[in-house]
C-alpha positions, 0 to 999 in steps of 0.5 A: 065270939073274936075270942072263940074264933081266935082260939078255934083258929089256933086249935084247928091250925094243924089241920087248916094249916098242913105241911107244904106240899101236903094235900088236905082231905078237908080243904082240897079234896072234899070240895072237888068230890062233893061238887062232882062226884057225890051226887053220884057216888056219896049218900044219896042211895035214890041217886047212887049209882055202882053202889059206889060211894067215895065219900067212904073210904071203906067202899072206895079203897075195898077191892070190887072183883080184881080192881079198886077204884082207890088205891092208896100210894098209887093213882096210876093203878086207881080206877078213878084216876082211869076214869076221869082221864078217860079220853072219849068218855071222862067222869064225870059225865058229859051230860051233868054239865061238870068237868074237872080241871087240869089242876083238880085232876093232878090235885086228887092225883097227888092226894091218892099218891099220898096215901088218900087219907080221909077226915071227917068234917072239922065240925064233927071232930073234936078240937085237938091242941097241936104243938106250936111251930117253930118260928124265928122271930122267937120274941114276937109271939105274945100267946100262943096264936100268935105263933100260927100267924107268925108261922104262916107268915114267915112261911110267905116270905113276910114279915110282922108289921111294927108294933102300932101306937096306943092311939090306933089299938084302943081304936082298932080294938073297939071297932073290930069288937063293937062297930063304933070307935072310941071317945077321945076320954076313953082313948085318953084313959088308955093312953095313959093307962100304964098298968099291966093289962090294960089292954086285956082290961079293955077287951074285956068292957068291951065283950061285956058291952050290949053293944058287943051283942048288937054288933055280932048279932047282926051276922046272925039276924042277916043271915036269919034275914031279918028286918023291921018291915016287909020289903016290896011293894008296901014295907009295912012294919013288922013288930018282931023287935023280941026276937032281935033283942033275943039274940043280942041278949046271950052275946053279953055277959050279963044276959039271961040266956047262954050263948050255947043254949040260945044256939040250940034254940036258934037250930031247934026252931022250937017255941018251947025253947024261948026265954020267958021275957021274949014269950011275954013280949 
């Protein structure tokens, strides 16, 4: 999971870290619209007002009989700006209990002046590998992800920390991947391993460990509100540990259910997806 998340960060850095001063629709604009505008001007047909959808660019910029809600490149001519800055009846209506802040209004103006670019939700966009950013400390990156990390640090005026010692490094990777520290024997073995790829071998070993599955399955189990007892006043025991083990196993390379298959089963909540071992239990 850690490796996948790291790769995703690199693939999406072009979207997540736009050029300085550039408004990013997904990061900056969509949250404002979703909270304040889309309940009345979004995909919900039953609650939609005046036939306006601000979640679709072709509708938001379309001519509406002599005016446009959004005029890309010209916030001063956009009806949206006129309505959200109205001195007596600003949108959203006071009855909704919502109010745009001055910073949010300025951000929307700047977004429109920059062309009012829209973008789909990142989860539904095909990942695109962006070019590596330019960095000053060219000798520091050891892989592609390091370039994105370093570029952001340099943009913030921060320098990389010095490389840590082997004892600290192996402790960090153990705690990160499996949640428990290495034994003294494991530390000694790593420190004495002078062959190339020593760190990578430790990472692979931990990713294949059942402890890795136990640590990272906890994230999903917490979201599913898993517990071995009911809680509340009596706190009776519940025999549902087979589900816990089924969540853990796909995260280990040796598990019988591929991780992608397990995700589909979780989302569908379908009994037919259950592996034979879980059904038998």
